[in-house]
N, C-alpha and C positions, 0 to 999 in steps of 0.2 A: 807226225806227218803220216799220211796213208796214200797208198798207190792205187790209182784208178786208170782204166783204159780210155783212150780218146777214140770215139767212134770215127770212122772214115769221113762221115758227113761233117764232122766238126774240126777236122785237121787244120783247116786254114783259119778257123775263127777262135782258136784258143792259144794261150801262151802264158808266160809268167805274169802274175798280177791280175789275171781275170778272176771274177767271182763265178763259181759254178754250183749247180745243184747236183747232189749225189745221194744214192741210197746208202744208209749206214745201218747195218744189221738188217733184220727182216722187215721191220715196220717203219723205222725212222727215215725221214728225208731231211738232209742237212745242207747247209751251204758252206763252201770252203773257198780258199784262195789258192790258186796254183802257185806252188813255190819252186817247182822244178819239172822240166820236161826231159824224159830220157828214153832209151831204147832197151832197158833191161827189165823184163817182166819178172815178178817174183817166182821162184821155182816151186815153193811149197803150197801155194794156193792160187786159185783162179781170180783174176781181177774183175771187178764190176765196171760197167761203163759209166762215164759222165752222162747225166740225164739231160742237162740243159746248161747253156752258157748265158749268164745274166747281163754281160756288158759288151758294148761294141768296141771298147778300148780298155786297157788295163786300168784298174783303180789303184794299184800298188806297183811301184817300179822295182827292178832287180836290186838297185842300191838299197832300197828300204828293206828288202828281204835279207840282204847281207847284214844290214844293221840289226835286224831282229835276231839273226843267228848269233851274232856277236853278243848281244844283250842277254840272250838265253844262256849262253855258255858262261859269260862273265859273272852274271848275277844268280847263277845256279837255279834256273827255273825252266819251264817248258816253253817252247816257241809259241805254242797256242796261247799261253798266258800273255806273252808279249803282244801277239796279234790282237788279243782281246782288249789290251790296254791301248794299242795303237789306233784301232779303227773307231771312228765315232759311231755311236749306237745306230744312227740313221743308215749306215752302210751295212750293218749286220742284219740278216733277215730272220724273221721269226716264223716258226712253223708250228702247226697244231693239227692233230689228227681230227678229221671230220667224217661223217657218214652221210650218204644220200641214198634215196630209194633206187634200187636197180630197175632201170626202165624195162627190162625183159622179165621181171618177176610177175608171176600170175598166181595169186594166193589160192584161187579156186582149184587150180590143178597142181598145187604144191604137194610133193610126196611126203613131206614131213609136217607133223603137227606144230602149230604156232602157239606157244604158251601165252597166258594173259599179259605178262610184262613185256614180251616181245611185241604183242599186239599194240600196246600203248605207244611204243616207239614208231611202229609202222603207221598208226593213225595220225600221229603228229607230222610224220614225213609226207603225208598226203597233201598237207597244206603248207609245210615249210620246206624250202629247197635243201636245207642241210642242218645237221646238228653236230655239236662237238661232243666228245666223250663226257665232258663236264655237264653239258646240257642233259644228256641221257641219265646221268646219275641223279640230277636234281628232279627230273620227271618221275623217276621211280622211287625217289627218297632213299637211295643207297649210296655208299661211299664209292664203290667201284662197279662200273657197268661193263667191264672188260669181257667177262664170261658171256653175258647176254649178247653183246655185239659180235663176239666170236661165233656164237651159235647162229645169229642172223646171217653172217658172212658165209658160214658153211651151208646154210639153206639157200644161198644165192638171192636173199631178199634185199640186202643192202650192199653198197660198195663203199669201201674205206679209201679215203684219199688224203693227201697232205695239202693244205692251202698255204702256200708260201707267199708272203707279202712283203714288199719293200717298205721299210719304215720312213724313208725320206719322201717328203712331199714338197715339191717346189712351191714358192709363193706365187699365186696367180692374181693378177689385177684385172678387173673388168673395166674396159675402156669403150668409148663411143667415138664415132667419126661421121662426118657429113658425107652422104652418098652422092654418087653421080645422078643426075647432071648438075645438082646444086653446088658441088664443090669446084666445078670448072666453068660454069656459065653464070655470069652476073644476071642475065635476063631471067634464067630459070629460078635464081634465088629471089629476085624481085617479085616474080609471079607467085612464088611460094609465100612470101610475106603478105602479099595481097589476099591470098587464099586463107591465111591464118589470122587476118586482122580481127576476126570475131573471137578467136581463142587466144586471149592475152597470156595465159599460162604457158601455152606452147611457144608463143612468140618470145616470151621472157627467156625460155630455155635456149632457143636459137640465138638470141642476142648475147646471152652469157657465153655460149660456145664460140661465137665469132669474136667476142671480146678477148677470149683466151687463145684462140687459134685463128690467126689471119690467113684464111684458106687460099686467097688469090696471091698474096705476097709470098707465102711459104707452103706450097702444096705438100712438101715432105712432112711438115708439122701435122697437117690434116691426116696424112697416111699413118703417122704414129698415134694420132687421136688424143683424146682427153680422158683422164681418169673419171669414171662414172660418178664417184663420190664427190667430185668437185661440184657437180650439179646438185646432188642431193644434200650435201653439206651447206650449200648456199641457201637452203630453205625453199628451193623450187619444187614444184609438184612432181612426185615420182610417177603418178598415174599419167600425167601429160607426157612425161619422158617415154613411158611405155607406149603411148599412142604414136609418138613420132617414130619410134623404132618399128612398131607394127605397120605404119603407113610407108615405111622404107625411105623416110627422110634421113634418119640417123641409122647407123649400123652399130650393133653391139658386138664386141669381140674380146677374147681373153689373151693376155700376154704373160709369160713367165718373167718376173722381175726379181732383182736382187733384194736381199733382206738388209743390205748395207747401203746407207745413204751416200750419194756422191757429194762429198763436201767440197766447198770452194777452196782452191789452193791459194795460199799466201806466197806470192812470188818474191817477197823481199829477201834479200841476201842476209845470211847470218854472219855477223862480223865477230871474229874471234879476237880475244885479247892476245897480247904478244906471247904470254906464257902458254896460252892454249895452242897458238900456232906452232910454237916450239914442240909442244907435246904431240901434236898431230904429225909433224914431220918426223919426230923420233919414232912414233908407232909405225909409220910407213917404212922407215929404214930398218927397224927391227924385223918387220914382216919379210924383208928380203932374206933374212938369215933363219928366222924361226917361224914355226907354224902357229904358235900360241904366244900372245903378248899379254902381260898383266899391266893394266892401267890403275895405278894406285893414286887416286886423287882425293884430297880431303873433302869433307862435306862442303858443298857450295862452290866447288872449283869449276863447275860448268862442264861436267863429263858429257851431258846430253848433247850439247852443241858440237862436241868432237864426234860423237856417234853420228849425228845428222850429216856432217861432212863426209865421213867414211861411207855411210849408207848410200849417199847420192853418187859418189864415185863408183861404187860397185854396181849400182843399178844402171848407171850410164855405160858401163862396160858390157852390159847384157846378162849379168849374173843375178842370182837371187840372194836375198839377205834374210836372216832370222834374228830377231832381237828377243831374247828371253828375259822375263821379269819374274821375280820370286813369288809374287802374290797378285791376285786380282785387284786388291786395294790399290796397288801401285799403278795398274794400267789406266785408272780413271784420269789421273792428271797428265801423265806422260803421253798417253794416246792422243789426248786433245792437242798437245803441242806438235806431235808427229803428223797428225792428220792435216794440220794446216800446211805442212811442208809437202807431204807425199800424196794427199788426197785419195783418189780411188785406186792408186797402185798398191795401197796398203790393206792387208787383211788383219783381223783381230781374232785370236783363237784362245778361248778359255772356258772353264766348266760352267760359268754362269750363263753362257750362251745356250740356246736351245739346240736340240739334236739337229734340226733343220739348218740352223745358222752355221753349225760346225761342218755339216756336210757341204754347205755352200762354199765355205773357205777351202775345204779339201778339194772340191771340184775346181775352185778358182785357181788353186796352185797348180793342179793338173793341166788346166787349159791355158795357163800363162797369164790369166787375168790379174792375179796377185803375185808380184815378184818380190814383195817385201811383206813379211808377217811379224806381228808383235804378239807374243803369247806367253803362257806359263809353261811349266815343264812338259806337259803333253804335246806341245807344239813341235817338239823334236821328231815326232812321228809323222809329220805331214809329208806328202809325196814330192819333195824337192828333187829336181833332176840336175840342177846346175848351181848349187850353192857356192857363192863367192866368199861369204863371210857369215860367221855366227858371232853375235855380241851377247855375252852373259852379264847382265847388269846386276849389281849387288851380289857378286858371285859367292860371297861367304855365307849367304843365307841358308839356314837349315831347311827352309821350305822347298828347296830344290831336291830334297831327298824324299822319295816315295816310300812310305812305311807299309801300307797295306792297300790292296792285295799285291801279289807278285805281278810284274817284276819290281823288286824293291831297288830301283835304280837311283843314282845321283845324276840329275839332269846336267849339271856342269860337266862332269866327267864324260857322260854319254855324248854331250855336244862336241867335246874335243875329238871323240872317236868318229862321230858323224862327219865332222869337218875333215878328218883324215881320209875318210872314204871318198869324199867329194874333192879331195886335193885342194881344200880351201883354207881360210885363215880363221882363227878364233881370237876374239878380244875379250878378256875378263876384266870387268870394271868393279872397283870397290874403294870405299874410304878406309875400310878395315879388312884387308884381304884375309881369306882363310889361311891358316898356317901352312897347309899343304901347298897352296898356290904360291905363297911367299917363299917357301922352301925351294920349290921348283924354279922360281925366278932367281934366287940366290945361287943355286947350283947350275945356272945357265941353261936349264932345260927350256925355260920360257924366256921371252924378252921381257924387259921391265921399263916402265915409264912412270915417273913420279910427278904429280902436280901438287905443290905445297902452298898455293895461294888461292884465296877466294876470289870469285869473279866480281868485278866492279869495286864498289866501296865497302862491300860486306866484310865484317870483322869476325874473328872467331869469338864465341861467347865467353863470358866470365863465369867461372865455376865456383860454387859454394857447397861445402859439405856440412850438413846439419845433423847433429848427434841426437837421435831419438831419445836415448836413455838420459842424457843430461836434461833435456826439456821435460821429460817425464818426472824426474826428481824435483825439478823446480816448479812443477805443476803448470808448465807452459804449453804442454801438448793438448791441442783441442781437436777432437774428432779426426784423429790420425794425422794431423798436420802440425809441424813444428812452427814456432813463432816466425822464424826466418822465411819459411815457405809462404805463410799467410801474408807477411809484409810484402814480399815480392809480387804475389798475385794481386794484392790490393793496389800496389803502385802501378802495375800494368793496366789494371781496370781504370784507374784514375786518368791514365794517359790515353785511354780508349785503344789500348793494344790488346792482343790476344794471348791466350795461355794454353799450353798443352800439358796434360797430366797423364803420366804413364804408370800403369800397374799391370803386370803380366798375369793377371788372374781375373777371369770374368765371374759373374755372379755377384751376390750381395756380400757373402762371406764364405771362406773355405768350408766351414762347417758350423753346426749348432752343437752346444754341449749343455749338459745338466749341471748346474752349480752345486747341487747336493751330492750326487753320486758319481759325476764325471762321465755319464753315458754320452756316447757320440753315435749318431746314425750312420750305419754302413750300408753299402749297396748289397742287395741280395745275391747278385750274380758276379761281383768283382770284389777284390780286396782293397777297396778304397772307401773313403768317407764320402757321403753325399754332400754336394755343394748347395748352399742355401741361396735361392733366388727370391728376393722379396717381392719383386714386381708381379710375378705369377703365383706367389705364395706357395712355393713348392721346393722340394729338395731333389736335385738331379745328379745322376752319375754322368760324368763327362767322358766315360769310356764306353758304356753300352747304351746310354740313353734312358735307363730306368729312372722313373720319377714317382714321388709320392708326396702327399700333402703334409704340411708341418703339423706334428701332434700338438694338442693343447696342453698335455701334461707328459712328463717323462714316462715312457713305457716300462722303465726298469724300477723306479721308486715312487712314481706318482706325483713327484714335485712339479710345481708350475714355474720353477725358476730355470727356464731355458734361456740361454744367452748365445749370441753369435761370437765366433772366435775367428780372428783374421780379417783381412780386407780384400774385397773384390771391387771391380769397376762400378758395379751397381751401387754399392755402399758409398764409394767415393763421390759419385754423382749426387747422392742424397746429402752427404756431409758438406759438399761445396755449396749446395743450394741453401743450407742453413747458415754457413759462414758468410756467404756473399749473396744475400737474397736478391740484390739488384741485377746480378749477372745472368746472362742467358747461357745455359749449360747443355751440352750434347754429349752423347756416349757412342763410342765405336768399338764394338767387339763382335764376336760370332753371333751373339743373341740379337743384336740390332741390325745386322747386315745379311740376314738370311735371304731376303728377297732380291730379285735380279738387279734392281736399280738403287738399292739402299745405300751402297757405297757412294754412288754419284750424288744422291740427294744430300747426304751428310756433308760430303766435300763441298758441294755447291753452297750449302748454308754457311759453312765455316769460311769459305773463300770470299763470299759476298758480305761477310761481317755480321750475319744474322746470329752468330754464336760468339760468345766471349771466351768461353772455356770449353775445350774438348778433352774428355777423359777417354782413354783407350788402352788396348793391349798392344802387342807388338805391331799391329796393323798401322799404328800412327808413327812408327819409328823409321819407315823406309821411304826415301825418295820424294817426300812431299815438300812442296815449296810454297809457303804462305808468307806474303810480304809483312803482315802485321804481327806475326808471332815473335814476342820478345822474351817470354818466360817459359821455360820447360821445367816441369817438376817430376822427379822420379821418387815415388812415394816409398818404395821398399826395395832398395838396391840389394839388400842381403838375400832377397828371394831369388835373384838371378845368380848371385855369386856362390852361395852355399848349397850346392847341388851335387849328388854323388855321380860325377861324370868328369873324366879327365879333361874335357873341353870347357868346364864351367868358367875358368878364368878367361879363356879366349872369348867365350860367348858374352860374358859380363862386359869385357872391354868393348866388344863390338856393339852390343845393344846400347850401352851408356853413350858411346861416341855417336852412334847413329841418331838416337833420340835427341842428344844435345845439338846435333847438326841442324835440327829444325828451328833453332832459335837465332834470331838476328840475321835473316837472309839478305837484307838490303843494306841501307846505310846506318841502321841502328844496331848497336852492340846488344846482344841478348844475354840473359842470365840463365844458368842451369843450376837447380838446387837438387842435390842428391841427399836423400834421407837414409841414414844407416845407423845401426847399433855398433858398428866397427869402423869408425872413421880412419883408423890407423892402417887399414888394408892397403897393400902396395898397388892394387888395381886403380884405386881412386887417384893416387899420386900420378901414375903413368897416364891416366886419361886426362887429367888436368894439364899435365905438361905436353900432352899430345905425343908422348914418346912411344910410338908403336914398336919400333925396332928393339928398344931396350927390353920391353915387356916380352916380346917374341923370343929374344935370346934366353931370358930367364925360364920361360915355359919350355922351350925346346931342350934345354939342358936336362930338365926333369923327364921329358918324354924319351929322350935318348937313353937315360939311365934306367928307366923302368919299362922299356920296349913298348912304346905307343906310336901310332902313326905320326909323321910320315916315315918313320924308320922301319915299321913292320906293316904287313897287310892284316887287317882285322876281319874276322868272320864271327858272327854270332849264330848259333843253332839253338832254337827253342823247341822243346818237346811239349806238346799240348794234348791234354786228355781230361775227360770229365772226372776221372779218379786220380787223386794226387799220387797214390802209390805206383800206379802203372806209368804215369808221366815221369816220375823220378827214376823208376827202374829202367825205362826205355832210354832216358837221357844218360844214365850211368853206363848202360850197356854200349851206347854209341860212343861215349867219351873214351871207353877202354879200347874200342876198335880203332878210333881215330889216332890214338897214341901209337898204334902199330904202323901207321903210314910212314914209309922211310924218307921223310923230308925234315928239314930244320924247322922246329915249331915249339910253341909253348901252348899247352892246353889247360885252361882253368875251369873248374867246376866238374859236374853240374851244381848249380846253386839255384835256390828258389828265386824266381824273377823278382825284380824290384817291386812290381805289382804282381803278387803271386797267383791271383785268379782274375781272369777277365772273361765275361760272358759265360760263366759256369765251367770254364776250362782252366785247369791248373797248369801253370807254366814253370818249366825248369830250363835254365839257360846254360849253354856251354860256350865259353869264349876261346877263340883260337887266335894266336898271334903267329903269323907266318913270316918267314924270311922272304924278302922281296926279290932276291937275286935269281937270275936265270928263269927256269921253268917251274920253280917251286910252287907258286900259287895255282898254276894250271893243273899240275900233277895232283896236288892235294884235293882240289875241287872235284876232279874227275873221280878219284878214289872215294871221296866222301859221298858223292851222288850215288855211286854203286852200293856203298854200305847202307845208305838210307833206304834205297830201293829193296835191298835184301831184307832189311829189318821189317819193312812194311809187308813183306810176303809171309813173315812168321805169324802164326795164329795169335800169339800173345800180344804182339805190337801192331796188328793189322789196323786197329782203329786209332793209333797214335798219329798225330799230325806233326811232322818235323818242318819247322819254318826256318829256312836259311836266309840270313841277311848279311850280304857282303858289304863292307864299309858301313857298318850299322849306324854311325852317329851323324 
């Protein structure tokens, strides 16, 4: 934060949350948001004045700024980083230095000589109103034109200024309407038609207009006019339309319109089953005592219907509601259901929307147009001023955690804090709650409601564990599928039912290997193997985006025996098309859903029955509800289970349960086939029995014994540098300093990161386990931030980047 002076002329037009333009340093002009207004000028330097106020009303409210301060402090980052994440790009202003010819400059009487390069710029400025620094460099064929521009400024030949432009552009619609006297007098209109009898094209346009807008029955409709493209899209003559406008029969005008369609609302009441009614009543009772309630409802228990009832009640009371979803993939289906109920009251906020669409939702919340918003984690930053409830659906999902860049926040935890600031309520919903939330419910910190029945006649699926190694020995494994999995898929296809196949690895195969010498291609910039993508015939790094073509021969030994190792979604799609040539197969992963409406297109195809089998990553495990899916296959359950992370058991239980919940959602019982090399693992037994609590107790005993969350607070600090020795030395130095902070803690490391190099930077991790009682975490974070700041001022560690991740998993 920086301190600026408010000029007297602006005293009444500024306040907290306004965007302003300020000078920063000698040359830069930046935009900022006012976070605080006070009467204490700094003693050691003179403050600069605010140059301009950009808004008529605040775009950010005081509660948001309070929330930003909390987030910066809790997640150990700068408030500017929080602001950058919070504001949609369309509200941030871009500035760029430009030059223009000084109108008072007279070259003939100039006291100083003009050199040839300066003359080139002056000659261009005679015909062009402005040039950027970059334009000048290109004109002269040099990298930096700064010295030449500096010389021209000194000679008073040019003026330098900053052009600041707002990125947000509202959507404008061209409309037409019938002018007076034709819109109010039938006689005048009849005379006009007589006059136009020879011009059939103009007559057709008028008839089309009157067909769409009954001008005498509804004068207000004529006032609003008709969208111009209604005429042009109907194949009517654009030149004839131009003539009618020119002759003042029709009037053309522009209106700013919403980018969000006003959908028709379905007024039908949602009828809850008896067990849902009981759950709803229990949630309301718990809210009387607790700020946060955990709704633990098995897959298919109808949590969405309960959400709708609660949302309607809060909106009717005049408050706002935020519904958080873990991924954009989920918004596709649930948003369709919610829009039928809430129509234009509801805004949608996620990263697949354009900047302009996001600004429109932001402004819609500010103006009160949207009192209910559905969004992903970034939606917690919207300018709510009277939140009545936040619902976090699938609250256990790792997607709620932001990893890069800062703030590295957990949206579920941040939502609980936001709710506290608004004095509102938070409902956490999940079929497999995170162990932190379940622990808080068991220790009475949260309220708890359990739904253990499926809605309607839906039954829980039947589970089958298929042993990959047994089938391999008996030669029954075909193209990565066991005999049991193939049989179940074939039975579903014969009954004209649908199949979901889950594999949490995109690409064709994890990597390529040489059969002769064992060579495996690595990324040039990261410590990871390149993933093979057959469709594009290339190998890609999923960390930095580096890619290269597949070699024809092994670069190490020259052998042509290159083979793929492991299974990705792309390879599964190919294998299934060979095993079931009659089936229509689709794939959903990051590679197939990059475009804005790709999710929607794949969902629509699957929902309408145009696809028989859908292969996907974790995108297909969440919240989707398809009537005809009866078989779910998990191709490699070991990949989820055997991972070096204390949460791997919890995550495996959650993912398997979630993907299994997609099977048999109506009156047909579904089948779930889990392929594994270790069928004796306890996780599979607990998933099959649906015994969440028992598995939780087993895991919690281990966490308590070895000091893991929720019994401690975890922080990970990563030292990053292009030289491994400097990164390791900095990490070791910081770890020794952290040990001296006088609070109860365990410090592990530094150790080389699980992936030791990313984007040419070497990574060394320090893990901190902090006692949760009292002020310990706050004291430790404050001291740690000071130590990192001091280390970065030392010459040796100036270029080391320390990345702090609070609650890192």
